[in-house]
Backbone as a chain_set.jsonl record, in Angstrom:
{"seq": "MSKKVNFFNILLEQCKIMEEAMKCLNEFCATHCEKTADEIIVLEDKGDMARRILIDELNKTYFTPIDREDLFALSRLIDEITDNAKSMIEGVRLFKVKPNGQMASITSTLVQMTEHIYNAVFSIEKHKAIARDEALKVKEKENLVATQFHQALAELFETDDFRAILKYREIYKHLKHCSEIADQAMDFLLNILVKM", "coords": {"N": [[9.39, -4.405, 37.882], [8.283, -2.986, 34.853], [9.977, -1.441, 32.063], [9.879, 2.137, 31.641], [7.269, 3.341, 29.689], [6.756, 5.312, 26.84], [3.92, 6.591, 26.117], [3.036, 8.64, 24.553], [4.739, 8.632, 22.37], [3.96, 6.265, 21.116], [1.343, 6.894, 20.411], [1.983, 8.925, 18.631], [3.221, 7.486, 16.612], [1.023, 6.084, 15.638], [-0.359, 8.297, 14.649], [1.344, 9.167, 12.627], [1.114, 7.08, 10.792], [-1.637, 7.243, 10.241], [-1.743, 9.81, 9.051], [-0.161, 9.407, 6.768], [-1.679, 7.46, 5.464], [-3.967, 8.95, 4.834], [-2.888, 10.833, 3.11], [-2.152, 9.184, 1.008], [-4.696, 8.37, 0.256], [-5.787, 10.752, -0.684], [-4.055, 11.178, -2.82], [-4.706, 8.958, -4.372], [-7.344, 9.617, -5.06], [-6.85, 11.709, -6.748], [-5.186, 10.659, -8.744], [-6.006, 8.074, -9.381], [-4.495, 5.829, -9.058], [-3.94, 2.489, -8.601], [-1.932, 1.212, -7.204], [-1.263, 3.016, -5.23], [-3.61, 2.908, -3.78], [-3.421, 0.311, -2.808], [-1.314, 0.663, -1.041], [-2.53, 1.914, 1.07], [-3.98, -0.13, 2.246], [-1.906, -1.641, 3.337], [-0.848, 0.222, 5.138], [-2.997, 0.463, 6.891], [-2.911, -1.989, 8.195], [-0.479, -1.653, 9.54], [-1.202, 0.41, 11.224], [-3.076, -0.888, 12.844], [-1.345, -2.64, 14.164], [0.254, -0.852, 15.627], [-1.654, 0.14, 17.376], [-2.31, -2.205, 18.759], [0.082, -2.613, 20.112], [0.078, -0.375, 21.809], [-2.166, -0.979, 23.414], [-1.305, -3.363, 24.566], [0.871, -2.451, 26.077], [-0.472, -0.728, 27.788], [-1.872, -2.594, 29.301], [0.169, -3.67, 30.77], [1.138, -1.695, 32.355], [1.141, 0.178, 35.317], [0.987, 2.923, 36.03], [0.068, 5.652, 34.109], [0.772, 8.46, 31.911], [-1.427, 10.008, 31.328], [-4.957, 9.659, 31.88], [-5.886, 6.279, 31.587], [-8.179, 5.411, 30.235], [-8.729, 7.592, 28.601], [-6.43, 7.612, 27.014], [-6.775, 5.167, 25.698], [-9.167, 5.674, 24.304], [-8.469, 7.873, 22.637], [-6.47, 6.7, 21.083], [-8.016, 4.729, 19.838], [-9.737, 6.267, 18.206], [-7.946, 7.576, 16.496], [-6.957, 5.356, 15.168], [-9.298, 4.581, 13.948], [-9.664, 6.53, 12.019], [-7.641, 5.882, 10.205], [-8.585, 3.338, 9.532], [-10.878, 4.111, 8.175], [-9.859, 5.245, 5.88], [-8.988, 2.98, 4.536], [-11.489, 1.68, 4.273], [-12.741, 3.428, 2.567], [-11.359, 2.982, 0.165], [-12.136, 0.339, -0.252], [-14.867, 0.752, -0.636], [-14.931, 2.288, -2.998], [-13.918, 0.408, -4.773], [-15.801, -1.635, -4.504], [-18.219, -0.416, -5.357], [-17.43, 0.267, -7.843], [-16.727, 2.848, -8.746], [-15.402, 5.9, -10.088], [-12.925, 7.903, -8.66], [-13.563, 11.358, -8.077], [-13.402, 14.966, -8.622], [-14.606, 16.169, -6.39], [-14.233, 14.279, -4.367], [-11.448, 14.31, -4.254], [-11.061, 16.905, -3.371], [-12.314, 16.908, -0.819], [-10.794, 14.923, 0.489], [-8.368, 16.21, 0.487], [-8.763, 18.205, 2.376], [-9.125, 16.516, 4.547], [-6.549, 15.496, 4.766], [-5.212, 17.767, 5.711], [-6.472, 17.933, 8.186], [-5.502, 15.605, 9.445], [-2.829, 16.259, 9.623], [-2.894, 18.364, 11.451], [-3.873, 16.939, 13.646], [-1.699, 15.256, 14.158], [0.193, 17.219, 14.91], [-1.057, 18.19, 17.199], [-1.05, 15.956, 18.941], [1.697, 15.577, 19.092], [2.414, 17.828, 20.544], [1.146, 17.633, 22.97], [2.332, 16.751, 25.373], [4.355, 18.596, 26.203], [3.765, 21.126, 25.242], [1.13, 22.467, 25.76], [-0.593, 24.586, 25.032], [-0.137, 24.885, 22.302], [-0.972, 22.363, 21.451], [-3.693, 22.566, 22.035], [-4.452, 24.653, 20.265], [-3.951, 23.411, 17.793], [-5.75, 21.307, 17.899], [-8.162, 22.714, 17.833], [-8.012, 23.733, 15.272], [-8.431, 21.446, 13.79], [-11.1, 21.01, 14.368], [-12.232, 23.21, 13.136], [-11.711, 22.591, 10.459], [-13.356, 20.419, 10.184], [-15.83, 21.576, 9.908], [-15.465, 22.714, 7.413], [-15.292, 20.43, 5.796], [-17.914, 19.538, 6.058], [-19.244, 21.527, 4.625], [-18.101, 21.125, 2.078], [-19.04, 18.573, 1.614], [-21.856, 18.963, 1.369], [-21.87, 20.607, -0.872], [-20.858, 18.832, -2.767], [-22.879, 16.919, -2.771], [-25.013, 18.481, -3.737], [-24.183, 19.021, -6.34], [-24.065, 16.435, -7.293], [-26.774, 15.636, -7.296], [-27.733, 16.947, -9.448], [-27.531, 15.388, -11.616], [-28.978, 12.713, -13.634], [-28.5, 10.093, -13.243], [-29.357, 7.67, -11.304], [-28.239, 5.448, -10.068], [-25.533, 6.121, -9.941], [-25.78, 8.348, -8.302], [-26.584, 7.188, -5.836], [-24.357, 5.572, -5.272], [-22.12, 7.384, -5.187], [-23.042, 9.093, -3.213], [-22.895, 7.487, -0.92], [-20.121, 7.19, -0.71], [-19.339, 9.861, -0.299], [-20.645, 10.361, 2.143], [-19.216, 8.658, 3.732], [-16.689, 9.872, 3.752], [-17.32, 12.259, 5.033], [-18.029, 11.245, 7.509], [-15.541, 10.398, 8.374], [-14.268, 12.842, 8.894], [-15.786, 13.62, 11.048], [-15.043, 11.752, 12.961], [-12.407, 12.525, 13.354], [-12.884, 15.003, 14.512], [-14.108, 14.163, 16.903], [-11.933, 12.862, 18.053], [-10.302, 15.012, 18.659], [-11.876, 16.254, 20.559], [-11.562, 14.482, 22.681], [-8.825, 14.827, 23.064], [-8.691, 17.53, 23.857], [-10.083, 17.311, 26.235], [-8.302, 15.731, 27.659], [-6.212, 17.557, 27.95], [-7.323, 19.368, 29.723], [-7.375, 17.863, 32.026], [-4.711, 17.51, 32.619]], "CA": [[8.791, -3.244, 37.226], [8.636, -2.887, 33.448], [10.592, -0.172, 31.698], [8.912, 3.21, 31.452], [6.781, 3.389, 28.315], [6.308, 6.63, 26.41], [2.682, 6.383, 25.372], [2.906, 9.702, 23.556], [5.449, 8.184, 21.168], [3.145, 5.255, 20.433], [0.263, 7.652, 19.771], [2.565, 9.64, 17.49], [3.407, 6.5, 15.545], [-0.315, 5.909, 15.054], [-0.684, 9.52, 13.901], [2.151, 9.149, 11.405], [0.489, 6.108, 9.882], [-2.915, 7.843, 9.865], [-1.485, 10.921, 8.137], [0.325, 8.836, 5.513], [-2.815, 6.802, 4.811], [-4.849, 9.965, 4.263], [-2.192, 11.412, 1.952], [-2.296, 8.193, -0.066], [-6.087, 8.408, -0.195], [-5.922, 11.964, -1.492], [-3.326, 10.931, -4.078], [-5.511, 8.017, -5.143], [-8.499, 10.336, -5.607], [-6.372, 12.59, -7.812], [-4.479, 9.947, -9.822], [-6.657, 6.783, -9.617], [-3.437, 4.815, -9.083], [-4.303, 1.357, -7.748], [-0.792, 0.911, -6.335], [-1.428, 3.906, -4.071], [-4.718, 2.343, -3.004], [-2.899, -0.865, -2.11], [-0.473, 1.144, 0.061], [-3.426, 2.235, 2.182], [-4.287, -1.404, 2.899], [-0.71, -1.971, 4.132], [-0.768, 1.188, 6.232], [-4.039, 0.146, 7.872], [-2.366, -3.095, 8.996], [0.536, -1.069, 10.424], [-1.934, 1.155, 12.239], [-3.626, -1.871, 13.781], [-0.247, -3.143, 14.983], [0.627, 0.208, 16.578], [-2.698, 0.177, 18.412], [-2.142, -3.411, 19.576], [1.23, -2.371, 20.997], [-0.365, 0.556, 22.854], [-3.054, -1.703, 24.331], [-0.472, -4.31, 25.306], [1.638, -1.689, 27.071], [-1.442, -0.266, 28.79], [-2.19, -3.733, 30.168], [1.337, -4.009, 31.591], [1.615, -0.492, 33.042], [0.279, 0.635, 36.411], [0.818, 4.37, 36.004], [0.162, 6.234, 32.768], [0.883, 9.922, 32.005], [-2.79, 10.526, 31.315], [-5.945, 8.641, 32.205], [-5.775, 5.176, 30.633], [-9.37, 5.374, 29.392], [-8.549, 8.637, 27.587], [-5.402, 7.098, 26.1], [-7.403, 4.109, 24.905], [-10.16, 6.282, 23.413], [-7.783, 8.667, 21.619], [-5.835, 5.732, 20.198], [-9.07, 4.081, 19.044], [-10.246, 7.19, 17.198], [-6.884, 7.746, 15.491], [-6.971, 4.121, 14.382], [-10.533, 4.549, 13.16], [-9.447, 7.382, 10.845], [-6.877, 5.046, 9.27], [-9.521, 2.309, 9.064], [-11.803, 4.721, 7.222], [-9.151, 5.398, 4.603], [-9.08, 1.658, 3.899], [-12.889, 1.432, 3.926], [-13.024, 4.261, 1.396], [-10.834, 2.24, -0.981], [-13.015, -0.818, -0.437], [-16.128, 1.254, -1.178], [-14.712, 2.665, -4.397], [-13.768, -0.83, -5.551], [-17.067, -2.362, -4.47], [-19.214, 0.272, -6.18], [-16.836, 0.476, -9.165], [-16.843, 4.257, -9.104], [-14.135, 6.581, -10.358], [-12.767, 9.089, -7.801], [-13.772, 12.604, -8.811], [-12.835, 16.183, -8.048], [-15.162, 16.404, -5.058], [-13.547, 13.372, -3.449], [-10.083, 14.818, -4.113], [-11.14, 18.131, -2.571], [-12.621, 16.545, 0.571], [-9.651, 14.221, 1.081], [-7.315, 17.214, 0.701], [-9.065, 18.798, 3.688], [-8.863, 15.474, 5.545], [-5.092, 15.469, 4.95], [-4.895, 18.887, 6.604], [-6.947, 17.569, 9.526], [-4.579, 14.633, 10.043], [-1.595, 16.988, 9.946], [-3.151, 19.084, 12.706], [-3.96, 15.93, 14.71], [-0.316, 14.882, 14.473], [0.799, 18.329, 15.65], [-1.698, 18.258, 18.518], [-0.526, 14.855, 19.763], [3.12, 15.861, 19.286], [2.576, 18.933, 21.489], [0.321, 17.446, 24.166], [3.125, 16.506, 26.58], [5.184, 19.724, 26.639], [3.295, 22.417, 24.719], [-0.319, 22.284, 25.822], [-1.279, 25.656, 24.303], [-0.045, 24.544, 20.88], [-1.846, 21.195, 21.26], [-5.074, 23.066, 22.017], [-4.652, 25.391, 19.014], [-3.993, 22.454, 16.689], [-7.022, 20.582, 18.021], [-9.233, 23.609, 17.386], [-7.908, 23.814, 13.81], [-9.088, 20.243, 13.281], [-12.538, 21.208, 14.498], [-12.605, 24.159, 12.082], [-11.673, 21.871, 9.189], [-14.534, 19.542, 10.136], [-16.9, 22.413, 9.361], [-15.191, 22.857, 5.979], [-15.682, 19.168, 5.159], [-19.385, 19.527, 6.001], [-19.605, 22.391, 3.495], [-17.705, 20.424, 0.856], [-19.958, 17.437, 1.48], [-23.144, 19.44, 0.864], [-21.653, 21.074, -2.242], [-20.713, 17.645, -3.601], [-24.222, 16.337, -2.918], [-25.824, 19.348, -4.598], [-23.745, 18.786, -7.721], [-24.424, 15.052, -7.628], [-28.212, 15.525, -7.541], [-28.072, 17.595, -10.717], [-27.501, 14.361, -12.656], [-30.146, 11.826, -13.687], [-28.036, 8.712, -13.07], [-29.687, 7.383, -9.91], [-27.265, 4.503, -9.536], [-24.335, 6.897, -9.604], [-26.131, 9.182, -7.149], [-26.558, 6.357, -4.631], [-22.989, 5.123, -5.009], [-21.275, 8.502, -4.769], [-23.538, 9.611, -1.94], [-22.319, 6.642, 0.135], [-18.703, 7.54, -0.589], [-19.275, 11.193, 0.318], [-21.037, 10.208, 3.556], [-18.089, 7.987, 4.383], [-15.645, 10.886, 3.963], [-17.809, 13.181, 6.063], [-17.925, 10.522, 8.781], [-14.126, 10.413, 8.741], [-13.995, 14.146, 9.5], [-16.464, 13.633, 12.35], [-14.197, 10.975, 13.873], [-11.273, 13.405, 13.678], [-13.42, 15.993, 15.445], [-14.272, 13.472, 18.189], [-10.594, 12.612, 18.587], [-9.806, 16.254, 19.259], [-12.645, 16.461, 21.787], [-10.872, 13.706, 23.707], [-7.531, 15.455, 23.338], [-8.952, 18.739, 24.644], [-10.454, 16.835, 27.568], [-7.045, 15.306, 28.283], [-5.466, 18.765, 28.317], [-7.966, 19.939, 30.911], [-7.031, 17.024, 33.182], [-3.261, 17.477, 32.881]], "C": [[9.213, -3.209, 35.76], [9.24, -1.518, 33.163], [9.51, 0.871, 31.461], [8.543, 3.318, 29.97], [6.332, 4.809, 27.999], [5.087, 6.447, 25.505], [2.47, 7.46, 24.319], [3.601, 9.308, 22.256], [4.648, 7.144, 20.393], [1.961, 5.93, 19.729], [0.77, 8.384, 18.528], [2.793, 8.704, 16.317], [2.08, 6.211, 14.854], [-0.681, 7.103, 14.169], [0.079, 9.587, 12.584], [1.524, 8.248, 10.348], [-0.837, 6.66, 9.355], [-2.718, 8.934, 8.807], [-1.036, 10.397, 6.767], [-0.803, 8.165, 4.747], [-3.731, 7.829, 4.152], [-4.203, 10.65, 3.069], [-2.289, 10.473, 0.754], [-3.709, 8.214, -0.625], [-6.33, 9.618, -1.089], [-5.227, 11.8, -2.847], [-4.117, 9.979, -4.983], [-6.692, 8.717, -5.806], [-8.092, 11.233, -6.777], [-5.829, 11.82, -9.015], [-5.133, 8.635, -10.24], [-5.645, 5.632, -9.68], [-3.758, 3.692, -8.094], [-3.17, 0.966, -6.795], [-0.858, 1.766, -5.062], [-2.55, 3.401, -3.177], [-4.247, 1.142, -2.194], [-2.013, -0.47, -0.922], [-1.314, 1.447, 1.295], [-3.777, 0.972, 2.963], [-3.14, -1.815, 3.821], [-0.612, -1.055, 5.351], [-1.816, 0.905, 7.305], [-3.592, -1.003, 8.776], [-1.327, -2.587, 9.993], [-0.124, -0.289, 11.559], [-2.537, 0.241, 13.29], [-2.546, -2.4, 14.718], [0.171, -2.117, 16.029], [-0.393, 0.281, 17.709], [-2.593, -1.04, 19.332], [-0.99, -3.246, 20.566], [0.824, -1.449, 22.142], [-1.239, -0.164, 23.878], [-2.259, -2.679, 25.193], [0.309, -3.601, 26.404], [0.724, -1.137, 28.165], [-1.748, -1.37, 29.796], [-1.044, -4.093, 31.113], [1.798, -2.856, 32.482], [0.619, -0.054, 34.109], [-0.048, 2.115, 36.296], [1.023, 4.881, 34.581], [0.167, 7.759, 32.888], [-0.462, 10.631, 31.965], [-3.732, 9.358, 31.576], [-5.961, 7.535, 31.153], [-6.997, 5.061, 29.724], [-9.281, 6.421, 28.271], [-7.509, 8.212, 26.554], [-6.007, 6.078, 25.138], [-8.349, 4.716, 23.868], [-9.496, 7.089, 22.3], [-7.109, 7.756, 20.6], [-6.862, 5.073, 19.274], [-9.551, 4.983, 17.914], [-9.21, 7.461, 16.108], [-6.847, 6.529, 14.571], [-8.188, 4.069, 13.471], [-10.426, 5.432, 11.916], [-8.681, 6.604, 9.778], [-7.764, 3.949, 8.69], [-10.453, 2.867, 7.996], [-11.154, 4.969, 5.872], [-9.207, 4.084, 3.828], [-10.512, 1.375, 3.443], [-13.309, 2.229, 2.697], [-12.553, 3.553, 0.121], [-11.739, 1.042, -1.284], [-14.351, -0.397, -1.049], [-16.018, 1.61, -2.65], [-14.623, 1.418, -5.274], [-15.08, -1.622, -5.608], [-18.092, -1.75, -5.413], [-18.739, 0.517, -7.606], [-17.061, 1.905, -9.64], [-15.448, 4.844, -9.304], [-14.03, 7.79, -9.432], [-12.872, 10.366, -8.628], [-13.177, 13.794, -8.059], [-13.339, 16.48, -6.648], [-14.473, 15.527, -4.011], [-12.114, 13.842, -3.207], [-10.061, 16.055, -3.212], [-11.377, 17.818, -1.089], [-11.426, 15.852, 1.22], [-8.462, 15.16, 1.287], [-7.513, 17.904, 2.056], [-8.802, 17.787, 4.798], [-7.364, 15.318, 5.8], [-4.676, 16.574, 5.919], [-5.32, 18.567, 8.042], [-5.983, 16.6, 10.202], [-3.243, 15.278, 10.401], [-1.749, 17.736, 11.266], [-3.285, 18.106, 13.885], [-2.559, 15.507, 15.138], [0.336, 15.97, 15.327], [0.235, 18.434, 17.063], [-1.147, 17.186, 19.445], [0.949, 15.07, 20.067], [3.336, 16.876, 20.413], [1.937, 18.68, 22.847], [1.147, 17.348, 25.451], [3.807, 17.77, 27.106], [4.681, 21.089, 26.197], [1.772, 22.388, 24.624], [-1.092, 23.352, 25.038], [-1.265, 25.379, 22.801], [-0.965, 23.365, 20.57], [-3.303, 21.639, 21.167], [-5.371, 23.793, 20.711], [-4.791, 24.439, 17.824], [-5.304, 21.664, 16.714], [-8.181, 21.434, 17.514], [-9.204, 23.791, 15.868], [-8.573, 22.604, 13.159], [-10.597, 20.441, 13.288], [-13.049, 22.214, 13.453], [-12.684, 23.454, 10.725], [-12.867, 20.919, 9.059], [-15.73, 20.301, 9.573], [-16.728, 22.592, 7.849], [-15.59, 21.589, 5.228], [-17.202, 19.088, 5.035], [-19.874, 20.373, 4.829], [-19.288, 21.712, 2.174], [-18.638, 19.252, 0.566], [-21.282, 17.878, 0.861], [-23.017, 19.977, -0.565], [-21.559, 19.89, -3.206], [-22.072, 16.982, -3.836], [-25.087, 17.155, -3.87], [-25.464, 19.127, -6.063], [-24.165, 17.396, -8.191], [-25.9, 14.937, -8.021], [-28.67, 16.295, -8.775], [-28.063, 16.598, -11.875], [-28.764, 13.493, -12.589], [-29.783, 10.364, -13.484], [-28.218, 8.309, -11.6], [-28.745, 6.363, -9.272], [-26.003, 5.231, -9.089], [-24.593, 7.763, -8.37], [-26.008, 8.379, -5.858], [-25.135, 5.942, -4.261], [-22.113, 6.252, -4.481], [-21.736, 9.092, -3.438], [-22.972, 8.8, -0.771], [-20.848, 6.97, 0.37], [-18.548, 8.891, 0.109], [-19.616, 11.125, 1.814], [-19.903, 9.584, 4.361], [-16.979, 8.994, 4.703], [-16.059, 11.876, 5.053], [-17.702, 12.531, 7.443], [-16.48, 10.516, 9.285], [-13.756, 11.74, 9.418], [-14.639, 14.253, 10.881], [-15.674, 12.833, 13.39], [-12.998, 11.81, 14.309], [-11.695, 14.458, 14.696], [-13.595, 15.384, 16.836], [-12.92, 13.234, 18.861], [-10.053, 13.863, 19.271], [-10.611, 16.672, 20.478], [-11.977, 15.72, 22.946], [-9.548, 14.357, 24.077], [-7.704, 16.717, 24.184], [-9.332, 18.386, 26.075], [-9.227, 16.388, 28.351], [-6.263, 16.512, 28.766], [-6.014, 19.403, 29.587], [-7.532, 19.176, 32.166], [-5.555, 17.074, 33.562], [-2.801, 18.629, 33.779]], "O": [[10.394, -3.386, 35.459], [9.042, -0.564, 33.917], [8.373, 0.539, 31.125], [9.42, 3.378, 29.108], [5.62, 5.435, 28.785], [5.205, 6.186, 24.308], [1.803, 7.227, 23.311], [3.112, 9.614, 21.169], [4.654, 7.139, 19.163], [1.621, 5.584, 18.598], [0.082, 8.454, 17.51], [2.585, 9.081, 15.164], [2.02, 6.107, 13.629], [-1.238, 6.94, 13.084], [-0.46, 10.007, 11.56], [1.422, 8.608, 9.175], [-1.126, 6.556, 8.163], [-3.429, 8.977, 7.803], [-1.484, 10.891, 5.732], [-0.882, 8.281, 3.524], [-4.217, 7.61, 3.043], [-4.893, 11.01, 2.114], [-2.486, 10.917, -0.377], [-3.905, 8.091, -1.834], [-6.996, 9.52, -2.12], [-5.743, 12.226, -3.881], [-4.187, 10.171, -6.197], [-7.009, 8.451, -6.965], [-8.887, 11.486, -7.682], [-5.98, 12.252, -10.158], [-4.858, 8.128, -11.327], [-5.913, 4.592, -10.283], [-3.837, 3.927, -6.889], [-3.421, 0.45, -5.706], [-0.55, 1.296, -3.966], [-2.447, 3.461, -1.952], [-4.627, 0.977, -1.035], [-1.965, -1.18, 0.083], [-0.864, 1.261, 2.425], [-3.861, 0.997, 4.191], [-3.365, -2.277, 4.939], [-0.328, -1.511, 6.459], [-1.553, 1.087, 8.494], [-3.861, -0.994, 9.977], [-1.291, -3.026, 11.142], [0.333, -0.321, 12.701], [-2.515, 0.55, 14.481], [-2.785, -2.588, 15.911], [0.415, -2.467, 17.183], [-0.025, 0.464, 18.87], [-2.766, -0.92, 20.545], [-1.077, -3.684, 21.714], [1.171, -1.692, 23.298], [-1.065, 0.026, 25.082], [-2.504, -2.809, 26.392], [0.398, -4.094, 27.528], [1.108, -1.087, 29.333], [-1.868, -1.114, 30.994], [-1.26, -4.742, 32.137], [2.732, -3.01, 33.269], [-0.578, 0.071, 33.851], [-1.2, 2.521, 36.443], [2.027, 4.576, 33.937], [-0.37, 8.302, 33.853], [-0.612, 11.726, 32.508], [-3.328, 8.198, 31.497], [-6.04, 7.819, 29.958], [-6.87, 4.659, 28.568], [-9.701, 6.171, 27.141], [-7.692, 8.431, 25.357], [-5.778, 6.126, 23.93], [-8.336, 4.323, 22.702], [-9.909, 7.002, 21.143], [-7.168, 8.01, 19.396], [-6.611, 4.883, 18.084], [-9.75, 4.52, 16.791], [-9.556, 7.563, 14.931], [-6.722, 6.659, 13.354], [-8.11, 3.568, 12.349], [-11.022, 5.128, 10.883], [-9.023, 6.655, 8.596], [-7.701, 3.663, 7.495], [-10.78, 2.18, 7.028], [-11.819, 4.911, 4.838], [-9.444, 4.074, 2.62], [-10.719, 0.879, 2.335], [-14.122, 1.774, 1.892], [-13.268, 3.529, -0.881], [-12.062, 0.776, -2.441], [-14.903, -1.11, -1.887], [-16.894, 1.279, -3.45], [-15.177, 1.375, -6.373], [-15.42, -2.203, -6.639], [-18.754, -2.458, -6.173], [-19.517, 0.917, -8.472], [-17.514, 2.149, -10.759], [-14.458, 4.349, -8.763], [-14.936, 8.623, -9.408], [-12.34, 10.448, -9.735], [-12.543, 13.645, -7.015], [-12.592, 16.985, -5.81], [-14.171, 15.982, -2.907], [-11.622, 13.78, -2.08], [-9.156, 16.225, -2.395], [-10.724, 18.389, -0.215], [-11.08, 16.15, 2.363], [-7.638, 14.926, 2.171], [-6.553, 18.152, 2.785], [-8.313, 18.151, 5.868], [-6.953, 15.04, 6.927], [-3.885, 16.344, 6.833], [-4.61, 18.893, 8.993], [-5.678, 16.747, 11.386], [-2.602, 14.883, 11.375], [-0.842, 17.738, 12.098], [-2.857, 18.415, 14.997], [-2.267, 15.413, 16.33], [0.957, 15.674, 16.347], [0.964, 18.731, 18.009], [-0.814, 17.465, 20.597], [1.405, 14.78, 21.173], [4.32, 16.794, 21.148], [2.167, 19.443, 23.785], [0.709, 17.813, 26.504], [3.839, 17.997, 28.315], [5.126, 22.109, 26.723], [1.208, 22.296, 23.534], [-2.129, 23.055, 24.445], [-2.258, 25.61, 22.111], [-1.656, 23.363, 19.552], [-4.057, 21.15, 20.325], [-6.424, 23.579, 20.111], [-5.643, 24.636, 16.957], [-5.891, 21.39, 15.667], [-9.079, 20.928, 16.842], [-10.249, 23.982, 15.245], [-9.201, 22.722, 12.107], [-11.285, 20.083, 12.332], [-14.164, 22.079, 12.95], [-13.606, 23.691, 9.944], [-13.33, 20.648, 7.951], [-16.546, 19.734, 8.846], [-17.705, 22.618, 7.101], [-16.162, 21.666, 4.141], [-17.718, 18.622, 4.02], [-20.806, 19.987, 4.123], [-20.106, 21.72, 1.254], [-18.977, 18.982, -0.586], [-21.775, 17.24, -0.069], [-23.934, 19.827, -1.373], [-22.101, 19.929, -4.31], [-22.38, 16.542, -4.944], [-25.803, 16.602, -4.704], [-26.343, 19.057, -6.922], [-24.567, 17.21, -9.34], [-26.238, 14.225, -8.966], [-29.855, 16.295, -9.108], [-28.522, 16.908, -12.974], [-29.515, 13.538, -11.615], [-30.649, 9.492, -13.543], [-27.354, 8.568, -10.763], [-28.487, 6.417, -8.07], [-25.478, 4.988, -8.003], [-23.73, 7.893, -7.502], [-25.395, 8.84, -4.895], [-24.756, 5.958, -3.09], [-21.445, 6.103, -3.458], [-20.917, 9.538, -2.634], [-22.608, 9.37, 0.257], [-20.389, 7.019, 1.511], [-17.717, 9.039, 1.005], [-18.954, 11.754, 2.64], [-19.669, 9.938, 5.516], [-16.403, 8.969, 5.79], [-15.246, 12.276, 5.886], [-17.333, 13.182, 8.419], [-16.236, 10.619, 10.487], [-13.016, 11.752, 10.402], [-14.097, 14.902, 11.776], [-15.644, 13.199, 14.565], [-12.619, 11.806, 15.481], [-10.953, 14.766, 15.628], [-13.265, 16.021, 17.837], [-12.78, 13.384, 20.074], [-9.426, 13.783, 20.327], [-10.091, 17.372, 21.347], [-11.843, 16.256, 24.045], [-9.189, 14.433, 25.252], [-6.943, 16.943, 25.125], [-8.947, 19.08, 27.016], [-9.122, 16.631, 29.553], [-5.712, 16.497, 29.867], [-5.261, 19.911, 30.417], [-7.344, 19.766, 33.23], [-5.185, 16.728, 34.684], [-1.613, 18.735, 34.087]]}, "num_chains": 1, "name": "protein.A"}
């Protein structure tokens, strides 16, 4: 028999990496510091490794504290948020656009979402009511990102630079998608709570 694995701790490690990546993304949008952008690339690799460890342990473990499919799905979505932070950097570099105030504002909300995700996962094992409250806060913030997204688009379409419009619109859509992934992750977490 293999030693007992605490899958919640592995999920928490993923959450830590996700939260740090989003904070770096927000800092990059505010400061345009390329070194901060490079940190996100490193963090994404760390996030991939944490997920690989979780999958490896899942493959070696007969009994898991929660349904293995739910564990796998929640881990995948947390990893996808970190992946999106990296993709955002790649998009900015590919399109050669300068991060603006709208991007900084949206990523600030995304930072808050990742903080609530961390708190939700931290509480899932022993404090289910807190985990549920934190998950619902993430879902509320997803609505705020949708509002910020539409405000950013409205401001963008006031310009006549169609190239800039197309480039920034893709970046904004990418950020909105990131908030939708966070929302999906909390749907899975709420489903897990119901089963526990």
